[in-house]
C-alpha positions as CSV (number, residue, x, y, z in Angstrom):
1,M,109.6,133.0,108.3
2,T,106.7,134.6,110.1
3,S,108.6,134.4,113.5
4,S,112.1,133.3,114.2
5,A,110.9,131.8,117.5
6,H,108.5,129.4,115.8
7,F,108.6,126.6,113.3
8,P,107.2,127.7,109.9
9,T,103.5,127.6,108.7
10,V,102.6,126.1,105.4
11,G,99.4,127.3,103.7
12,V,97.6,124.6,101.7
13,V,94.9,125.3,99.2
14,G,92.5,122.4,99.2
15,A,91.5,120.0,102.0
16,G,91.3,116.6,100.4
17,Q,93.1,113.4,101.2
18,L,96.5,114.7,100.0
19,T,96.4,117.5,102.5
20,R,95.2,115.1,105.2
21,M,98.3,113.0,104.6
22,M,100.4,116.1,104.5
23,I,99.1,117.1,108.0
24,E,100.1,113.6,109.3
25,A,103.6,114.2,108.0
26,S,103.8,117.7,109.3
27,A,103.2,116.6,112.9
28,R,106.5,114.7,112.9
29,L,108.3,117.7,111.5
30,N,106.6,120.2,113.9
31,I,105.4,122.1,110.9
32,N,102.2,124.1,111.1
33,I,99.6,123.6,108.4
34,K,96.9,126.2,107.6
35,L,94.1,125.0,105.3
36,L,91.9,126.8,102.8
37,A,88.9,124.4,102.6
38,E,85.7,124.6,100.6
39,T,83.6,123.1,103.4
40,P,84.2,122.3,107.1
41,I,83.6,118.6,106.3
42,D,86.4,118.3,103.8
43,C,88.5,115.3,104.9
44,A,91.6,117.3,105.9
45,A,89.6,120.0,107.6
46,L,88.3,117.3,110.0
47,I,91.7,116.8,111.5
48,S,93.1,120.3,111.4
49,N,93.0,123.0,114.0
50,N,93.7,125.8,111.6
51,V,91.1,126.0,108.8
52,E,89.7,128.8,106.8
53,I,86.6,128.2,104.7
54,G,86.5,129.9,101.3
55,D,86.5,129.9,97.5
56,Y,90.0,129.3,96.1
57,K,88.9,131.0,92.9
58,N,88.4,134.3,94.7
59,Y,91.5,136.5,94.8
60,D,90.6,138.4,97.9
61,T,90.0,135.1,99.7
62,L,93.5,133.8,98.6
63,R,95.2,137.1,99.6
64,K,93.7,137.0,103.1
65,F,94.6,133.3,103.5
66,C,98.2,134.0,102.6
67,E,98.6,136.3,105.6
68,N,100.9,134.8,108.3
69,I,102.1,131.8,106.2
70,D,105.7,131.1,105.1
71,V,104.9,129.3,101.8
72,L,101.8,128.4,99.8
73,T,101.2,125.0,98.3
74,F,98.3,123.0,96.9
75,D,96.1,119.9,97.2
76,H,95.1,120.3,93.6
77,E,96.1,122.3,90.5
78,H,93.1,124.4,89.8
79,V,93.9,127.8,91.5
80,P,93.7,130.5,88.8
81,L,97.2,131.4,87.7
82,E,96.5,135.1,87.4
83,H,95.7,135.1,91.1
84,L,99.0,133.3,91.9
85,K,101.0,135.7,89.8
86,K,99.6,138.6,91.7
87,L,100.3,136.9,95.0
88,E,103.9,136.2,94.0
89,L,104.4,139.8,93.1
90,Q,103.4,140.6,96.7
91,G,106.1,138.3,98.1
92,V,104.1,135.1,98.6
93,K,106.3,132.0,98.0
94,I,104.4,129.8,95.6
95,R,105.4,126.2,95.6
96,P,105.9,124.4,93.2
97,G,106.0,127.7,91.2
98,I,104.1,129.3,88.3
99,K,105.9,127.7,85.5
100,A,105.4,124.2,86.9
101,L,101.7,124.9,87.7
102,S,101.0,126.2,84.3
103,C,102.1,122.8,82.8
104,A,100.0,121.0,85.3
105,Q,96.9,123.1,84.6
106,D,97.1,123.1,80.8
107,K,98.1,119.9,78.9
108,A,98.8,121.9,75.8
109,I,101.4,124.0,77.6
110,M,102.9,120.8,79.1
111,R,103.2,119.1,75.8
112,T,104.7,122.2,74.1
113,T,107.2,122.7,76.9
114,L,108.4,119.1,76.9
115,S,108.5,118.9,73.1
116,E,110.8,121.9,73.0
117,A,113.1,120.0,75.5
118,K,113.0,117.1,73.0
119,L,111.5,114.7,75.5
120,D,109.6,111.7,74.1
121,M,105.8,111.7,74.2
122,P,102.9,110.3,72.2
123,R,102.4,112.2,68.9
124,W,100.0,115.0,69.6
125,A,98.4,118.2,68.3
126,I,96.5,121.2,69.6
127,V,93.2,121.5,67.7
128,K,90.1,123.8,67.8
129,N,87.6,122.0,65.5
130,K,86.6,118.7,64.0
131,E,88.4,119.4,60.7
132,E,91.8,119.7,62.5
133,I,91.1,116.5,64.3
134,E,90.4,114.7,61.0
135,N,93.6,116.1,59.5
136,F,95.6,114.7,62.5
137,A,93.9,111.3,62.2
138,A,94.8,111.2,58.5
139,K,98.4,111.4,59.5
140,I,98.5,108.8,62.3
141,G,95.3,106.8,62.0
142,W,92.5,106.0,64.4
143,P,91.7,105.6,67.3
144,L,92.7,108.9,68.9
145,V,92.8,110.1,72.5
146,I,91.0,113.4,72.9
147,K,91.7,115.5,76.0
148,S,90.4,118.7,77.4
149,S,93.4,121.0,77.5
150,V,92.4,122.1,81.0
151,G,90.4,120.7,83.9
152,G,90.7,117.0,83.5
153,Y,91.7,114.5,86.3
154,D,91.2,110.9,87.2
155,G,90.0,110.0,83.7
156,K,87.7,113.0,83.5
157,G,88.2,115.1,80.4
158,V,89.7,112.2,78.5
159,W,88.0,110.2,75.7
160,I,88.9,107.5,73.1
161,A,87.5,108.2,69.6
162,Q,87.3,105.4,67.2
163,D,86.2,107.5,64.3
164,I,85.1,111.0,63.4
165,T,81.5,110.2,64.4
166,E,82.6,109.7,68.0
167,V,84.6,112.9,67.8
168,Q,81.5,114.8,67.0
169,K,79.8,113.5,70.1
170,I,82.8,114.3,72.3
171,I,83.2,117.9,71.3
172,E,79.5,118.6,71.2
173,S,79.3,120.1,67.8
174,P,79.6,122.9,66.9
175,I,82.8,123.3,68.9
176,K,83.4,126.9,70.0
177,E,86.4,128.5,68.3
178,S,87.7,129.6,71.7
179,S,87.9,126.0,72.9
180,Q,91.1,124.1,72.8
181,W,91.6,120.3,72.6
182,L,94.6,118.1,72.8
183,V,94.6,115.1,70.5
184,E,97.1,112.3,70.7
185,E,97.8,108.9,69.2
186,R,96.5,106.0,71.2
187,V,99.7,104.3,72.4
188,N,100.0,100.5,72.4
189,F,101.9,100.3,75.6
190,K,103.0,97.3,77.7
191,R,102.3,98.9,81.1
192,E,102.2,102.2,82.9
193,L,105.0,103.5,85.1
194,A,105.4,106.4,87.4
195,V,108.3,108.1,89.2
196,H,108.4,110.8,91.9
197,V,110.9,113.5,92.5
198,A,111.3,115.9,95.4
199,R,113.3,119.1,94.7
200,S,114.1,122.0,97.0
201,P,114.8,125.7,96.1
202,H,118.5,125.4,96.3
203,G,118.4,122.5,93.9
204,Q,118.7,119.4,96.1
205,S,116.7,116.6,94.5
206,V,115.8,113.0,95.5
207,V,114.1,110.5,93.2
208,Y,112.0,107.6,94.3
209,P,112.1,104.1,92.8
210,V,110.1,103.7,89.6
211,V,106.8,102.0,90.2
212,Q,104.3,100.2,88.1
213,S,100.7,101.5,88.2
214,T,97.5,100.0,86.9
215,Q,94.5,102.2,85.9
216,V,90.9,101.2,85.6
217,D,88.5,103.7,84.0
218,G,91.2,106.4,84.3
219,V,91.5,105.8,88.1
220,C,94.7,104.3,89.7
221,E,93.8,100.9,91.0
222,E,97.1,99.5,92.2
223,V,100.8,100.4,92.4
224,I,103.8,98.0,92.8
225,A,107.0,99.5,94.1
226,P,109.5,99.0,92.7
227,A,108.2,98.2,89.2
228,P,108.7,94.4,88.6
229,N,111.1,93.3,85.8
230,L,112.6,96.7,85.3
231,S,116.4,96.7,84.8
232,D,118.5,99.0,86.9
233,N,119.7,100.7,83.7
234,H,116.1,101.3,82.5
235,A,115.0,102.6,85.9
236,S,117.9,105.0,86.0
237,Q,117.0,106.3,82.6
238,I,113.5,107.0,83.7
239,Q,114.6,108.7,86.9
240,A,116.9,110.9,84.8
241,I,113.9,112.0,82.7
242,A,112.1,113.0,85.9
243,L,115.1,114.9,87.2
244,K,115.5,116.7,83.9
245,I,111.8,117.8,84.0
246,A,112.1,119.0,87.6
247,E,115.0,121.2,86.6
248,L,113.4,122.3,83.3
249,L,110.2,123.5,85.1
250,D,112.0,124.6,88.2
251,V,109.7,122.4,90.3
252,I,109.8,123.0,94.1
253,G,108.2,120.2,96.1
254,V,107.2,116.7,95.0
255,F,105.9,116.0,91.6
256,S,105.3,112.8,89.6
257,V,105.8,111.7,86.0
258,E,103.5,109.1,84.5
259,L,104.9,107.1,81.6
260,F,103.9,104.5,79.0
261,D,106.4,101.6,78.9
262,L,106.6,100.4,75.3
263,G,109.1,97.6,76.0
264,D,112.6,97.3,74.8
265,G,113.7,100.1,77.0
266,K,111.4,102.7,75.4
267,V,109.1,105.0,77.3
268,L,106.8,107.9,76.5
269,I,105.8,110.7,79.0
270,N,102.0,110.6,79.5
271,E,101.1,113.1,82.4
272,L,102.7,115.3,85.1
273,A,101.3,116.1,88.5
274,M,102.8,119.0,90.4
275,R,102.0,117.7,93.9
276,P,102.1,114.4,95.8
277,H,100.2,111.9,93.8
278,N,98.1,108.8,94.2
279,S,100.8,106.6,92.7
280,G,103.1,107.7,95.5
281,H,100.9,106.7,98.5
282,W,103.0,103.6,98.9
283,T,105.8,105.8,100.2
284,I,104.0,106.3,103.5
285,D,104.9,102.7,104.5
286,G,107.3,101.6,101.9
287,S,109.9,104.4,101.9
288,N,112.1,105.8,104.5
289,T,110.6,109.3,103.8
290,S,107.1,109.6,102.4
291,Q,106.3,111.8,99.5
292,F,104.3,114.0,101.9
293,E,107.1,114.6,104.3
294,N,109.5,115.3,101.4
295,H,107.1,117.7,99.9
296,L,107.0,119.7,103.1
297,R,110.8,119.5,103.4
298,A,111.3,120.6,99.8
299,I,108.9,123.6,99.8
300,L,110.5,124.8,103.1
301,D,114.1,124.2,101.7
302,L,114.8,121.7,104.5
303,P,117.3,118.9,103.9
304,L,115.4,116.1,102.0
305,G,114.8,112.7,103.4
306,S,115.9,109.4,101.9
307,P,113.5,107.9,99.4
308,S,115.0,104.4,99.8
309,L,112.8,101.3,100.2
310,T,112.0,99.9,103.7
311,S,111.1,96.5,102.3
312,P,111.9,94.7,99.0
313,N,108.4,95.4,97.7
314,T,105.4,97.5,98.6
315,V,101.9,97.2,97.0
316,M,99.3,99.9,97.2
317,V,95.6,99.3,96.3
318,N,93.1,102.1,96.3
319,V,89.8,101.7,98.2
320,L,86.8,103.1,96.3
321,G,83.4,103.7,97.8
322,G,81.1,100.7,97.6
323,Q,78.1,99.4,99.5
324,F,79.2,100.2,103.0
325,D,78.3,103.6,104.3
326,D,79.9,102.8,107.6
327,M,83.3,101.2,107.0
328,Y,84.3,100.7,110.6
329,K,83.3,97.1,110.9
330,P,85.0,96.0,107.7
331,F,88.0,98.1,108.7
332,M,88.3,96.1,112.0
333,H,87.8,92.8,110.1
334,C,90.7,93.5,107.7
335,M,93.0,94.6,110.6
336,A,92.2,91.4,112.4
337,R,92.5,89.1,109.4
338,D,95.9,90.5,108.2
339,P,97.8,92.5,110.9
340,E,100.5,93.4,108.4
341,L,98.2,95.5,106.3
342,K,98.4,99.3,106.6
343,I,94.9,100.7,105.9
344,H,94.6,104.4,105.3
345,L,91.1,105.8,105.3
346,Y,90.5,109.4,104.5
347,G,87.4,110.3,106.5
348,K,85.4,111.1,103.4
349,E,81.7,110.5,102.9
350,V,81.4,107.1,101.1
351,K,80.1,107.5,97.5
352,L,80.2,104.8,94.8
353,G,83.5,104.9,93.0
354,R,85.0,107.7,95.1
355,K,88.5,107.3,96.5
356,V,88.0,106.8,100.3
357,G,91.3,105.2,101.2
358,H,94.1,102.9,100.3
359,V,95.8,99.8,101.5
360,N,99.6,99.4,101.7
361,I,101.5,96.2,102.4
362,C,105.2,95.5,102.4
363,G,107.1,92.2,102.0
364,E,108.9,89.9,99.7
365,K,106.6,88.2,97.2
366,V,104.7,90.6,95.0
367,S,101.9,88.1,94.1
368,D,101.2,87.5,97.7
369,L,101.2,91.2,98.5
370,L,98.8,91.9,95.6
371,E,96.4,89.1,96.8
372,R,96.3,90.4,100.3
373,A,95.9,94.1,99.5
374,H,93.2,93.5,96.9
375,H,91.3,91.2,99.4
376,A,91.3,94.0,101.9
377,A,90.2,96.6,99.4
378,D,87.4,94.4,98.1
379,Y,86.2,93.6,101.6
380,L,86.2,97.3,102.5
381,T,84.1,98.1,99.4
382,G,81.7,95.1,99.9
383,K,82.8,93.2,96.8
384,I,83.5,90.2,99.0
385,T,82.1,89.3,102.4
386,E,84.7,86.8,103.8
């Protein structure tokens, strides 16, 4: 640690809502957070007293930022790996770690690594041109899911192709030979599930209950914790998959596994996120220890907190930017209408479709919780007015 007389300092690259919620958790632990933000109005920078402004893609900026911190972690997965490898050689503690981050940054590496571990995923192939995509389609049929190997998030960099004509539009022919695409079968799944694990350097791990998530246009809309109608045995099998991946990739911190539920006890791994994740925001109010607190505990090798539920069920619904530039009045209305709601707003400039907050509510009956959370989210975005 930088000083035996003080609590540690965590350096976080990125100042979005994940870091903002990490700061809130850090206050309870007396952990210091130092931010590398792109602008002074990034939403986490607005509530921090230790902010540096700079380009996370610049090595010298990163090197300077890492002075006087105990560990480096991330709000996103886009920091160049070659920079992180150099920093690690200089003694900087990188959490979750280079191996884990490489899988998060490049879907091709992720698919290859998990396949070698014999974990179940959709059928996939790495391709460089239209002909290779046609050959893959000839084996498994159309439609196909086409993904950019690097750089995609929240539905960006992911396309559905019904035939080779649509492939041509997606890859903007002629595709450069240096480009790399991931093509996958389009899975006929029943629902999507997610599970979150926190793992510390000495190997302590805790796993959160499996949740059900719903995506709209590639963006998470709602989460139900725990996932309804999921047997204890099936939930335990999914949690075991996540724990296996955590050990395989030597993940340090919180990470999430998103899965396709095919029914009859069968699941396929869809995506990994090597950081706290949108599908885990319910833990702020619905778990004894939030994913953000356990992420800080894990990367600092502190004892991990309990992931157990504080209520039989928790529902989270995302709030996306709508017609209200000033959300304060609708915010007050929702608080007055339903005092049991927990409304988390991120302090971000409101833009159409942008994640600006989420609503959590805990209780007994899932259908009731869903109705109340969606009502609040819709009112906050201006979809409804009463």
